[in-house]
N, C-alpha and C positions, 0 to 999 in steps of 0.2 A: 393537620400537621401539628406536632408539638415542638416546643423548644426547651432545651435543658442547658444548664451550665455545668461544665465539668471543672471542678477546682482541683488543682494538682500540686503536689509537693513531694520532693524526694531528693536524695543525693544526686548531684549533677554528674552526668556522664554522657558520652556520645550515644545517640540512638533513642533517647527518650521521646523526642517529638515524633519520630517515625513510629515508635511503639504506640503512642497515643493516637496518631492518625490511623494506624492499622486497626485499632480497637473501634474507632469511630466508624470506619468503613465496614468492618465486620458486623457491627451492630446496626448497619443500615442507615447511619447518620450522614448528614451533610455538614461539614466544618464551615461555619459562617464567619466567625470573628474570634480573635484570640489575643491575649496579652500573656506572653511567656518570657521568663528571664531567669538569669542566674542571680541569686540574691543570698548573700551570706553563705556561699558554698552550696546552696540548695537550688534545685530547679523548681520554680514556683510559677503559678499562673492560673489562668482561667480560659475556657473555650466555650463559645456559644455554638450549640449543635442543633440542627433541625432534623426531625425524623417523624415517621408515622407513629401515631399513638401506640399502635400495637407492637412497635419495635423497641420500646423502652427497656423491657426485660432482656432483649437480645443485646442491647447496649450495655446493660448492667453485667451480663455474663462476659462480654468481650472485655470490659474494664477489669474484671477480676483477674484476667491473665496479665494485665499491666500491673495490677497491685502485686501480683506474685513476683514481678521483676523489681520490686522495691519502690515503685512510684505510687504514693497514696492518691487515689482519685475518688472524689466525692461527686455525686450527681444530685442536682437540685433543679426543680422546675423553674424555668424562666417565667417572668410575669407576662402573660399574654396581653397584648394591647397596651403595654406600658408606653406612656406618651414620651416620644423622643422630642425633646426640646419644646415641651408644651408651655413652658412659662415665658419669661422675658428674654432679653438679649443674652447672647453667648459671648464670653470674653476669654482671651488668652492672657494668662498671668505668668510672669517670669520674675524670679527673685534670685539675687546672688549676694553673698556677703561672707564675712568671716564665720566659720562654723562655731556654734556654741549651743548648749542645751536650751530648749524653749522656743526656738524659732517656729517650728511646726505648730506648737500649741498656740502661740500668739497669733500667727497668721490665720489658723483655722478658727480661733476664737473670734477674731474680727469679722471673718466671713460668715460664721454661724450667727453672730449677733445681728447681721443684716438679712438673714434667711437666704443666703446665697448657697446654691447647690454646687458641690464640687463634682464634676463629671469625670475628669481624669486628674491624677495627681502623681507626679513622678519627682523623686528627689535623688540626688547623688552628691558625693563630695569629690573634690579634686584638690591638687596642690596649686597654690598661687605661684605663678611663673617665676617671680623674682625671689620671694622669701621662702617658698615651700610651705607656708602656713596653709592649713586646711580651709578651703572655700566650700560653702554650702550652696547648692543650686536647687531650685524648685521650679517646675513647670506644671501648670494646671490649666484645665479648661473649666471655666465657671459658667453657671447658668443663673442669671439674676431672676428674682421673682418679678412677676408682672408689675410694672409701675415703678420699679427701683431704677433710677438713672445711674449710669456707669460712674459719673463724677462723685457720687456718694461712696461708692466702693473705693474709688481712687483716694478720696479723702481719708477713709478709714485705714487704708493700707499705708498711706503717707504718715498718718498719726503714729503708727507703730514702727515705721521703718527707721526713724532716728534712734528710737529706744533699743532696737535690736541690731542696729548698724548694718542695714542691708540696702541694696538698690532694687527698686521694683519697676516693672513695666507692665502696663495694663492696656490692651488694645482689642479691637473687635476680633473675634475668632474667625478663621477662614472657614468657609462653608457653613456659616451660622445661618 
């Protein structure tokens, strides 16, 4: 069996997920995992598909029909035997604060400086209930390198939280 990643983007409209699912099935694939969303008016995301090695060209052909419908689909091989959670502890990280430029850069810089891997990363903005001011929300699943204690990550995030005026929560990830 082979595993491939489909990366998709195109103008959002009803029926795109079904068109993609139809192509996966027509190509002989099994839809395993996906992250699909509407972002900036576009339909974007990725899908992990398993299929027999000999069916990759059939999947490419089925995807061409989806491309013709205005959805750009790219196929890349998944890394076989990629270690899932091979390093240290998994943590769930949440952040909320007044939106301003630089929050993502400072948070990811602090994590990168500790060699922390970001496994999932989701952000959004919302309106503060009373003032209507924009709030920035970040949710991430982090994987620590072996031997790095969570309290060091907590300290690094606390060190920047005052500077960028955000509240952070770091806790063990579910199903870690």
